[in-house]
N, C-alpha and C positions, 0 to 999 in steps of 0.2 A: 101332542104334534095337531095341526090343525086337522080339520075332518074335510075331505071334499065332496062338496055340492054342487048342486046347479046352478047356484048363486056364483061361485067363483070357479068353474070348471073351465071359464072362457080366460080366467088368469093363469091357469095352470098349463094350459095348452100354448098360451100366449110366451109362459116363461120357458118352456122346453123347446118351444121354435127359435126362441131368440137364442138361448145357449147353443143347440145344434147348428143353426146358422150360422156361428160363428167359427165352429168346427167346419162347415162346408165352406165357407171362405177361406179359411184356412187352407183347406184340402186343396184348393185351385192352385196354390203355390208350390204346395209339394207336389202335386202330380207334374207339374212342367220340368222339375229337376230331379225325380225320383230315380227313373232309371238312367240319367246319362250322368249327370253331375254327381250325384249321390251315392250312386253304385262306383263311382270311381276314387271315393273316399276308402283312406285307410280307417277301421275301426276297431274299438277297444274288444278283447277276448268276452266280455259280459255282455256284449250288445247283443239283446233279444232278437229272436227271427221277427222280419219284417210284416208276418202275418198277423203279429201278436198288438201291433199299434193300434190299427182301426178300432177291433173289437172294445180294445181299453178306453180309447178316447172315448166312443160312443157312450161308454159307461160312464164315463166320469162327467160328460156334457149332459146327459140325463140327470146326474146327482147336482149337476150345477144349475139345472133347470128346477129342480124342487127345490133346492135351496134359496134359489133368488123368487119363488113362487112363494115361499113360507115368510121369507122379508116382506113382498109385498102384502102378503095378508096382515101383517101387523100394522099397516098404515102408514101414511106419510108424513101425520102430522106432527110427531115430535122430529126435531131436528136430528137427532141420532138415528133415524130409521129413515130420513130422507139421505144423510149423508151414507150409509152403507148403500144404499139402493143405487145411486149416482154412483158409489166407489166401484159395484158389480159391473155397470155398464162399461165404465173406462175400463175396467181389467178386461173384459172382454176384447175390448179393442187392443190390449196389449198383448192377449194371447194372440190374436190374430196378426199382429207385428211381427211377432217369434217368426211365425211361419213365412212371413214376407223377406225378412232379413236373412235366414239361413238357410230357406230353400228359393226363395225369389233373386234375391240378392247374392246369396252364395258369400255372405260374408260371415265368417264361424266366431271371431274375436266379437264383433258387434252383437251378434244373436246370444252370445253370453253375459253381456251386459243387458239385453232386453230379457232373459229369462231370468237373472236375478231379480230383476225391477217386478217381474210377474211372480217369483217367488212372495218378496215382500208384501206384495198388494194379496196375494192368499193369505199370508197370515193374519195381515192387519183385519181382511173379512171374516176370519174365523173369531179373531178374539174379540170384534165388535159385533159379531153374529150373538155371540157366547150368550150376550146381555139381551138380546133381543128373542132369541128363538135357539135354544140349545141344538132343536135337531137340524136347524140351518146349515150352524157351525160344525157339527159332526159330517154332515154328507159332504163338506168339504175338505176332510182332512184326508180320505184315498186320492182326492186331485193335489195336496201339498206334498204327499209320499212320492206320487209319481212324477211330479213338476223336480221334485228334489234330486231323483234319479235320472230324470231327463238333462237337468243341469250337469251333474256327472259327467253324462255321456257328452252332453255336448264340449264339456272344458277337456274330455277326453280327445274326442275327435279334433277339436281344433289343437291340440298338441301334438298327434300323431300325423298332421298334414300341414300345418300353417305355424305350428307356436316352434320354439327356440329345440335344437336337437331333433329337429323332425327329420325323418328317416329320407326323405326325399321331399321336394313341392312341386306341389303339382301345377304351376304356372310355368316352370323352365320346360317341363315336361311336353305340355301342351302346346308351348310355343314352338320346342322341337319338331313335335309331330306336324306341325302346320308347315315348316318350312321345309320337310324331307318328304313332301308328298311326291308322288313319281309313278307315271305310266306305267302298268306292268302287263300291257297288251303283248309286246315283243319278248317279253319274259316268259308267258306260258304258266302262268300261277294258278292253281287250282283254286277256286274262291273259296268254297266251303269250309276247309280247313282254317281259314285265316278267318272265317266269319266264327265257327265255333270256339277257336281259340281264345279270340281278343272279347268273346263274349263271357268267356269264363273268365276272364281277367279284368276285374273290377267295372265291367261293364265300359271297357274300351272302345268298342267297335261302335256301339250307340252314342258315344263322344263324337265320331266323326262328323255326326252332324249334317247338314245339308247337302254335302256331295256326295252323300251315300243316295240321296235321289236321284242325282242326276247321273253320275259315272260309279260304278261297285269299284271298277278298278284302280280309280284313284283313290278311296277310302280303304281299300282291302290293303291295300300298299302301305298307307299312311299306319293302319292299324299293326300291321305286321312291324312296321320299325317301331311303334308306341310298345309293343308287346314284348321287344327286343331290349328297348329301355329298362323295362319293369322286370325284368328277369333277375 
């Protein structure tokens, strides 16, 4: 394994920043939908807690950065080395693309196609890196295993929510909830029970969106109706 020194330290830093930067960009799309749309999805029983994903991805991006550094250190004079170098950069773009498609565009089936492409690219990187620097290849194996698991999760979430035989479709429920908004001022509904109840039910309260900012009564009534639909 290459020894880090003052002559190549800048490459190591740039490599880690590049990999972690891809994670930061992807997290921008994730943050937009995490507490609203994603919270309302049905998920498989083997879904890890949300708190696990951040630390795992941080470590994986760190390993990616070191792997990229090792490839870079081998030089780019040989065509094979250049090919792996640029494949690594393109793969980071596909990594970001998955976050955009899954969380940003909220396209579950399309995100499966993207993550399968990502998996194939990681597998190719490992195979070709093995002949350049074995440590570079080994550092990507945990990444491949995690993306394999993420692919299973992606497919499972699609099957539960949009796939054939899904218990219910998210779109009709959201459409129904939009068309059944009523004012509750005259009914005298207590706001907090509905807030608590809907927060506890797959993030429905947050999915009310902008009406909550201007009219709590409208949003609470909509959430109450949606909670009934989800019984």
